[in-house]
LOZAZA-558557 format. One record per atom (N, C-alpha, C): residue in three letters; x, y, z. Coordinates in steps of 0.2 Angstrom, whole numbers, plus 5000, padded with zeros to 4 digits. Each point is the difference from the previous one (the first is absolute). Example, Ala and Ser with C-alpha at 12.3 -4.5 7.8 and 13.67 -1.06 7.14 Angstrom:
// residues 2
ALA506649725039 ALA499650065000 ALA500450065000 SER499850054996 SER500450065001 SER499650055003 
// end
This chain:
// residues 340
UNK459560164491 UNK499449995002 UNK500050095005 UNK499350034996 UNK500050065001 UNK499750015008 UNK499950045002 UNK500150035008 UNK499149995002 UNK499750024994 UNK499249985003 UNK499849924997 UNK500449974999 UNK499849924999 UNK500249975007 UNK500850035003 UNK500249985005 UNK499750025007 UNK499750045000 UNK499650025004 UNK499249965001 UNK500049984993 UNK499449955001 UNK500249925002 UNK500649994998 UNK500149955002 UNK500249995007 UNK500350045002 UNK500250005008 UNK499250005004 UNK499650034998 UNK499250015002 UNK499849955001 UNK499949964994 UNK499849935001 UNK500349975004 UNK500749995001 UNK500549955003 UNK499850025008 UNK500150075003 UNK499750015005 UNK499349965002 UNK499550014996 UNK499549995001 UNK500049935002 UNK500149944998 UNK500149945000 UNK500549975006 UNK500550065001 UNK500149985009 UNK499850015006 UNK499750064997 UNK499550035007 UNK499449955001 UNK499649974995 UNK499549964999 UNK500249925003 UNK500649984998 UNK500049935002 UNK500750005003 UNK500550035002 UNK500550005006 UNK499749995006 UNK500349955005 UNK499649995006 UNK500649985004 UNK500650005000 UNK500649975005 UNK500250065003 UNK500349995005 UNK500250055006 UNK500450024997 UNK500750004996 UNK500650044997 UNK499650034994 UNK499550004998 UNK499850044994 UNK499750075003 UNK499649975006 UNK499750045005 UNK500550045003 UNK500549985002 UNK500750065004 UNK500350024994 UNK500149994994 UNK500350034993 UNK499550075001 UNK499249995000 UNK499950075001 UNK499950045005 UNK500149975003 UNK499950055009 UNK500750025002 UNK500649974999 UNK500750005004 UNK500250095000 UNK499850034995 UNK500350075000 UNK499550055002 UNK499349965004 UNK499350055003 UNK500550025006 UNK500050075003 UNK500049995007 UNK499449975006 UNK500349995006 UNK499749985004 UNK499650055006 UNK499550004999 UNK499750055003 UNK499849985008 UNK499950045004 UNK500049975009 UNK499349975000 UNK499949965002 UNK499149975003 UNK499949974992 UNK500249984996 UNK499749994992 UNK499849945001 UNK499149984997 UNK500149924999 UNK499749994995 UNK500149954997 UNK499449974994 UNK499250005001 UNK499950005005 UNK499450005001 UNK499850065005 UNK500250055000 UNK499850075003 UNK499650034996 UNK499249995000 UNK499650064996 UNK500249964993 UNK499450054994 UNK500149984993 UNK500050074999 UNK500550004992 UNK500150064997 UNK499849984994 UNK499750074997 UNK499850004993 UNK500450074997 UNK500249994994 UNK500450064997 UNK499550004993 UNK499950064999 UNK499650004993 UNK500450074996 UNK500349954994 UNK500550044997 UNK499750014994 UNK499850084997 UNK499950034995 UNK500550034996 UNK500049944994 UNK500650004996 UNK499850044993 UNK500150025001 UNK499850074993 UNK500850004994 UNK500249954996 UNK500450005000 UNK500250054995 UNK499750064994 UNK500250054998 UNK500750004996 UNK500250044998 UNK500850004996 UNK500449975004 UNK500149995006 UNK500549975004 UNK499949944997 UNK499549964999 UNK500149934999 UNK500149974991 UNK499450064996 UNK500349974994 UNK500550054996 UNK500450045004 UNK500650034996 UNK500749965004 UNK499849985006 UNK500549965004 UNK499949925006 UNK499549994999 UNK499849945003 UNK500149995008 UNK499850065002 UNK500350025008 UNK499649955004 UNK499150004997 UNK499449975005 UNK500249935001 UNK500449994995 UNK500149924998 UNK500549995006 UNK500550044999 UNK500549995004 UNK499849995009 UNK499550045002 UNK499750005006 UNK499549955000 UNK499849984995 UNK499649925001 UNK500449955001 UNK500750004998 UNK500449955000 UNK500550015008 UNK499950055003 UNK500250015006 UNK499449965006 UNK499550024998 UNK499449965003 UNK500149935000 UNK500149974996 UNK500049944998 UNK500649955002 UNK500550055005 UNK500649965001 UNK499749985008 UNK499450055003 UNK499849985006 UNK499549945000 UNK500249955006 UNK499549945001 UNK499550035007 UNK499350025000 UNK499650025002 UNK499849965005 UNK499950005006 UNK499649955006 UNK499350024998 UNK499549965003 UNK499250004998 UNK499750075002 UNK500450045005 UNK499650055001 UNK500350074997 UNK500349994996 UNK500350074996 UNK499749994993 UNK499650044997 UNK499750014993 UNK500250064997 UNK500149994993 UNK500250074996 UNK499550004994 UNK499550045002 UNK499750004992 UNK500150074995 UNK500049984994 UNK500350034995 UNK499550044996 UNK500150044997 UNK499650024994 UNK500550054994 UNK499949964995 UNK500450034995 UNK499750024995 UNK500450054996 UNK499750044995 UNK500550064999 UNK499450044994 UNK500650095001 UNK500749974995 UNK500149964996 UNK500550004996 UNK499849964993 UNK500450044996 UNK499849984993 UNK500349924999 UNK500449975003 UNK500449945000 UNK500449995007 UNK499849935000 UNK500649985007 UNK500549974997 UNK500649975005 UNK500649974998 UNK500049955003 UNK499449965000 UNK499949915001 UNK499450014996 UNK499849924998 UNK499649964997 UNK499449985005 UNK499850045007 UNK499449975003 UNK499550065000 UNK500350055001 UNK499550085000 UNK499750014993 UNK499450005001 UNK499850034994 UNK499850074999 UNK500250034996 UNK500050095002 UNK499450024995 UNK499649964998 UNK499350044998 UNK499549985003 UNK499949985007 UNK499649985006 UNK500450035007 UNK499450025004 UNK500349985006 UNK500149955003 UNK500549965004 UNK500249935003 UNK500150025008 UNK499749945003 UNK500149995008 UNK500349945001 UNK500550025004 UNK500349935000 UNK500050005008 UNK500349955003 UNK499949985008 UNK500749965000 UNK500450015005 UNK500849985000 UNK499949985010 UNK500049945002 UNK500049975008 UNK500449944997 UNK500049985006 UNK500249935001 UNK500149944998 UNK499250004992 UNK500049954995 UNK500450044993 UNK500250045002 UNK500450034993 UNK499550054996 UNK500250044994 UNK499650044997 UNK499549984996 UNK499450034999 UNK499549984996 UNK499650044998 UNK499850034993 UNK499550024999 UNK499349995000 UNK499750045006 UNK499350015002 UNK499550034998 UNK500050074994 UNK499650024999 UNK500350054994 UNK499450014995 UNK500250064994 UNK499650035000 UNK500150074997 UNK499450055000 UNK500350044994 UNK499450024997 UNK500150044992 UNK500450065002 UNK500550034997 UNK500450034999 UNK499750085002 UNK500350025004 UNK499750075003 UNK500750035003 UNK499950074999 UNK500750035004 UNK500149995008 UNK500749995001 UNK500349995006 UNK499850065005 UNK499950084995 UNK500150055004 UNK499350025001 UNK499449974999 UNK499450015003 UNK499849985007 UNK499650035003 UNK499949985007 UNK499649935000 UNK499350014996 UNK499649934998 UNK500649924999 UNK500450024998 UNK500549954998 UNK500449975007 UNK500350045001 UNK500249995007 UNK499749985006 UNK499350055002 UNK499549985004 UNK499749904998 UNK499850004993 UNK499849935000 UNK500649955001 UNK500850024999 UNK500649965001 UNK499849975009 UNK500250075003 UNK500049995006 UNK499349975005 UNK499549994996 UNK499449985002 UNK500249915000 UNK500149994994 UNK500049944999 UNK500549965004 UNK500550035000 UNK500649985006 UNK499849995008 UNK499950065001 UNK499550005007 UNK499649945000 UNK499549994996 UNK499349965002 UNK500349935000 UNK500649994995 UNK500249924999 UNK500649985003 UNK500550035002 UNK500550015004 UNK500250035005 UNK499450005006 UNK500150065007 UNK500649965002 UNK500250065005 UNK500749955007 UNK499950045005 UNK500449995003 UNK500050055008 UNK500250084998 UNK500649994996 UNK500550054999 UNK499950004991 UNK499950074998 UNK500149994993 UNK500550094998 UNK500249964996 UNK500350074996 UNK499950024992 UNK499950054997 UNK500050014994 UNK500550054998 UNK500449974995 UNK500650014995 UNK499750024995 UNK500350084998 UNK499750014990 UNK501050004999 UNK499949994994 UNK500549984995 UNK500150044995 UNK500350054997 UNK500150044995 UNK500350045000 UNK499850054995 UNK500150095000 UNK499850025007 UNK500450075003 UNK499550055004 UNK500250055000 UNK499450045001 UNK500350084996 UNK499950045005 UNK499749985007 UNK500350055007 UNK499150015000 UNK499950075006 UNK499350015000 UNK499550014997 UNK500350044994 UNK499450014995 UNK500149954994 UNK500449954997 UNK499749994995 UNK499949925004 UNK500349965006 UNK499949955002 UNK500449924998 UNK499549964997 UNK500549935000 UNK499649964995 UNK500449954997 UNK499749974996 UNK499850014994 UNK500350024996 UNK500050034990 UNK500049954997 UNK499449994996 UNK499849944995 UNK500250034993 UNK500449954999 UNK500350014993 UNK499550014994 UNK499649925003 UNK499449984994 UNK499550075000 UNK500050055006 UNK499450054998 UNK500250075003 UNK500650014994 UNK500350094999 UNK500349995007 UNK500349945002 UNK500250055009 UNK499650025005 UNK499449995000 UNK499550005005 UNK500249975007 UNK500050045005 UNK500349995006 UNK499350015006 UNK500349985005 UNK499549995006 UNK500350065005 UNK499550054999 UNK500250065006 UNK499949985006 UNK500150045004 UNK500050005008 UNK499350005001 UNK499450034998 UNK499649995001 UNK499449945000 UNK500449964991 UNK499849944997 UNK500049965005 UNK500549995004 UNK500349945002 UNK499750005007 UNK499850065005 UNK499750015006 UNK499449974998 UNK499650014995 UNK499550004998 UNK499749924997 UNK500649974999 UNK500049934998 UNK500149945009 UNK500450025001 UNK500249985007 UNK499250025006 UNK499750054999 UNK499750025005 UNK499349954997 UNK499749984994 UNK499749944996 UNK500149945006 UNK500649995001 UNK500149935002 UNK500150015007 UNK500250045003 UNK500149985008 UNK499750085001 UNK500050005008 UNK499550045004 UNK500750065003 UNK500250044997 UNK500550065003 UNK499850025006 UNK500550005007 UNK500150005006 UNK500450045001 UNK500150065005 UNK500550035006 UNK500149965004 UNK499649965002 UNK500249985008 UNK500849964999 UNK500250015006 UNK500749984998 UNK500249925000 UNK500249984995 UNK500149935000 UNK499549954997 UNK499550054998 UNK499449964998 UNK499950004993 UNK500450034994 UNK499950014995 UNK500249924997 UNK499650014993 UNK499949944999 UNK500549954996 UNK500350074999 UNK500749944995 UNK500850025005 UNK500449945000 UNK500550025003 UNK500650054997 UNK500049994991 UNK500650015001 UNK499850044991 UNK500150074998 UNK499950014992 UNK500750024997 UNK500449974994 UNK500350014999 UNK500250024991 UNK500450044999 UNK500250024994 UNK500649994997 UNK500049934995 UNK500849994997 UNK499950054994 UNK500050065000 UNK500150074995 UNK500350055001 UNK499850064996 UNK500550055002 UNK499750035003 UNK500350065007 UNK499750085002 UNK499449995002 UNK500049925004 UNK499350015004 UNK499850025008 UNK500750015003 UNK500150025006 UNK499950075002 UNK499250014999 UNK499950075000 UNK499650015006 UNK499950075004 UNK499550035007 UNK499349974994 UNK499949994995 UNK499350024996 UNK499749905001 UNK500649964997 UNK499949934999 UNK500049975009 UNK500350045005 UNK499949965006 UNK499250025002 UNK499850054999 UNK499450035002 UNK499449954997 UNK500350004993 UNK499249954997 UNK499949935004 UNK500649975002 UNK499949955002 UNK500149985008 UNK500050055004 UNK500150025008 UNK499349955001 UNK499550005000 UNK499549985001 UNK499749914998 UNK500549994995 UNK499949944997 UNK500449945001 UNK500750045002 UNK500749965001 UNK500350005008 UNK500349965002 UNK500450035005 UNK500550024998 UNK500549964995 UNK500650024998 UNK500250014993 UNK500250074997 UNK500350004993 UNK500649984998 UNK500349984995 UNK500550004998 UNK500150034994 UNK500550054998 UNK499950034993 UNK500950055000 UNK500150014994 UNK500750044999 UNK499750074997 UNK500350045004 UNK500150074997 UNK500250034996 UNK500749964998 UNK500250014992 UNK499849934995 UNK500350024995 UNK499949964993 UNK500349935004 UNK499649944997 UNK500449935001 UNK500249984994 UNK500749975002 UNK500449974994 UNK499649934997 UNK500349994996 UNK499549944996 UNK500249945005 UNK500449995003 UNK499949935003 UNK499549985006 UNK499850085002 UNK499249975006 UNK500149975003 UNK499449985005 UNK500049985004 UNK500449935000 UNK500349975005 UNK500549935002 UNK499349955002 UNK499549974995 UNK499649965002 UNK500149945003 UNK500549984997 UNK500349915005 UNK500150025007 UNK500350055001 UNK500150025006 UNK499650025004 UNK499450034997 UNK499750045007 UNK499349935000 UNK499949974995 UNK499749974999 UNK500049935006 UNK500749994998 UNK500549945003 UNK499850005009 UNK500250075002 UNK500050015005 UNK499149985004 UNK499650034997 UNK499350005000 UNK499949945003 UNK500249954993 UNK499949925000 UNK500349985008 UNK500550025000 UNK500349975005 UNK499750035008 UNK499950054999 UNK499550045008 UNK499550014998 UNK499149974998 UNK499450045000 UNK499950035006 UNK500349995006 UNK499850035006 UNK500250095000 UNK500550024995 UNK500350065000 UNK499250054999 UNK500250065003 UNK499650064998 UNK500050034995 UNK499650064998 UNK500250024995 UNK500750075000 UNK500149995005 UNK500650065003 UNK500949974999 UNK499649925001 UNK500849954999 UNK500050004992 UNK499449964998 UNK500050004992 UNK500450074998 UNK499750045000 UNK500350094998 UNK500550005000 UNK500449995004 UNK500650015001 UNK500649944995 UNK499549945001 UNK500549964994 UNK500150014995 UNK499450034998 UNK499750034991 UNK500750035000 UNK500150075006 UNK500450054998 UNK500649975000 UNK500249985004 UNK500849965001 UNK500149964996 UNK499649934996 UNK500149964994 UNK500150074995 UNK499450034998 UNK500350054996 UNK500750034998 UNK500050045006 UNK500950034999 UNK500549934999 UNK499949955004 UNK500349954998 UNK500149984991 UNK499450014996 UNK500149974995 UNK500250074996 UNK499850065001 UNK500350054998 UNK501250005000 UNK499849985003 UNK500849985003 UNK500449954994 UNK499649935002 UNK500149984996 UNK500050024991 UNK499550034998 UNK500050024994 UNK500450064999 UNK500350015004 UNK500350084998 UNK499850065001 UNK499350005002 UNK499550074998 UNK499650035008 UNK500849985005 UNK499650015008 UNK500350105001 UNK500250024993 UNK500150085002 UNK499550045000 UNK499749984998 UNK499250044998 UNK499249975005 UNK500449945003 UNK499349965002 UNK499650035008 UNK499650014999 UNK499650005005 UNK499349985001 UNK499949965005 UNK499249985003 UNK500050035007 UNK499349985005 UNK500050035003 UNK499249965002 UNK500149985008 UNK499349975003 UNK499950055004 UNK499450024999 UNK499550045005 UNK499649975004 UNK500050015006 UNK499349985005 UNK499450054999 UNK499649994995 UNK499450055001 UNK499750035004 UNK500149965007 UNK499750025006 UNK500250085002 UNK500650014998 UNK500450065003 UNK499850074994 UNK499849994997 UNK499750034996 UNK499750075001 UNK499550015004 UNK499650055002 UNK500350065002 UNK500849985007 UNK500250075000 UNK500450034994 UNK500449974994 UNK500050034993 UNK499750034999 UNK499349964998 UNK499550034995 UNK499850095004 UNK499850005006 UNK500050065005 UNK500450064999 UNK500849985000 UNK500550045000 UNK500150024990 UNK499749954997 UNK500050024991 UNK499550044998 UNK499550005004 UNK499450045001 UNK500250085002 UNK500349995005 UNK500450075003 UNK500450044997 UNK500549954997 UNK500350014996 UNK499650054994 UNK499649974996 UNK499850034996 UNK499650085002 UNK499649995003 UNK499650065003 UNK500650055001 UNK500750015004 UNK500350035000 UNK500350024996 UNK500149954995 UNK500350044992 UNK499550054997 UNK499249985000 UNK499550034998 UNK500250085002 UNK499849995007 UNK500250065005 UNK500450074997 UNK500649964998 UNK500550044999 UNK500150014993 UNK499849974995 UNK499650044994 UNK499650045000 UNK499450015004 UNK499650055000 UNK500450075004 UNK500549995004 UNK500350065001 UNK500650024998 UNK500249964995 UNK500750014996 UNK499849964991 UNK499850044996 UNK499849974995 UNK500849974996 UNK500450015002 UNK500749984997 UNK500249945004 UNK499749985007 UNK500049925002 UNK500249944996 UNK499349984996 UNK500049954997 UNK500750024994 UNK500350034998 UNK500550004996 UNK500349985003 UNK500550025006 UNK500449985003 UNK500049935004 UNK499449995001 UNK499849925002 UNK500149964993 UNK499850024995 UNK500349954994 UNK500749995001 UNK500250034999 UNK500850014999 UNK500349945004 UNK499750035006 UNK500449945007 UNK499849934999 UNK499350004997 UNK499949934999 UNK500349964994 UNK500050054993 UNK500549994995 UNK500749965002 UNK500250035006 UNK500949985003 UNK500049945007 UNK499449975000 UNK499949965004 UNK500249934998 UNK500149965004 UNK500149924996 UNK499349974997 UNK500049984994 UNK499550004995 UNK500249934998 UNK499249964997 UNK499949924998 UNK499850014996 UNK500549974994 UNK499649994993 UNK500250064995 UNK500450035004 UNK500150064994 UNK499650075000 UNK500350065002 UNK499750044999 UNK500250084996 UNK500349984993 UNK500250024998 UNK499850014992 UNK499950054996 UNK499949984992 UNK500349954997 UNK500649975001 UNK500249954997 UNK499749935002 UNK500050015006 UNK499849945003 UNK499249995000 UNK499750065001 UNK499449995001 UNK499750035006 UNK499450015003 UNK499750035005 UNK499649945005 UNK500149995002 UNK499649955006 UNK499750045006 UNK500250045001 UNK499850055003 UNK500049965009 UNK500549965002 UNK500149955005 UNK500650055005 UNK499950025004 UNK500650015004 UNK500249985008 UNK500450005003 UNK500049975006 UNK499850065005 UNK499449995005 UNK499750045004 UNK500650025004 UNK500349975004 UNK500350015007 UNK500550064998 UNK500349974994 UNK500650044994 UNK499650075000 
// end
């Protein structure tokens, strides 16, 4: 049996299990490995996770999106946790459920996984496509706390994320992401009043100052990686299992669970040496942005006094800790550690 058929069979089997199983033994099987959170209750408010699953060549060439869907289906969700998924962006999928010729929307909740909507094919790298999904999810599946998760390639501050294989690898820039989110939710910098609890990138290279700034008036927390991510990606069965067990957790706890479980998955997959993932409290961004602006102003002033300043500055930047590669052989991401 080839891997694609194996993935399709497993996906179908897991769908049957999650939609039909009701015994306590199976319930505990899903959750025994999830960490206990302080004060967690099954009825601790409601959570919705909106998962923008742009498969791209990661799915068509390796089936990695299907793998993460299978991880999701290992978790038995309570009634107050819902995952809304949009699939697209890949020429083919390693399962018999997802149709690559259209955009599909699935809901996974206490009743299992089901297809709830289809839309004509469109680039998942376009603002309108993202906004339409977010609007659909928020209007039909609202919750007390909401997380939006991007799954795909990431290209940092310039290229953004969600590279659609069907549309010449068109991607969402940060401006497009912000515009899409702002169509659905009202941005605010009032502490604790941001409409989203967490925005996460299961992608490479998105833990940048610019990404944090993009979402600081939309979300309380950001989870992203400064380095490239290995193929195993986030550990969906673990962090969603923890959320299912403790829906009372906030974005800070959930973000830590995502990061810790990701590293655990990397250890298990043998990819931990270069793994990075961070949780950022976006309410703390103001001071960093002020310092960043001062840093730029001082650099510009130094360059005005000494035309050779930027030459020296560039040499230091090239020698600093960088992510995704900054050489002719590796390519140039232009991402360096600010502190270094």
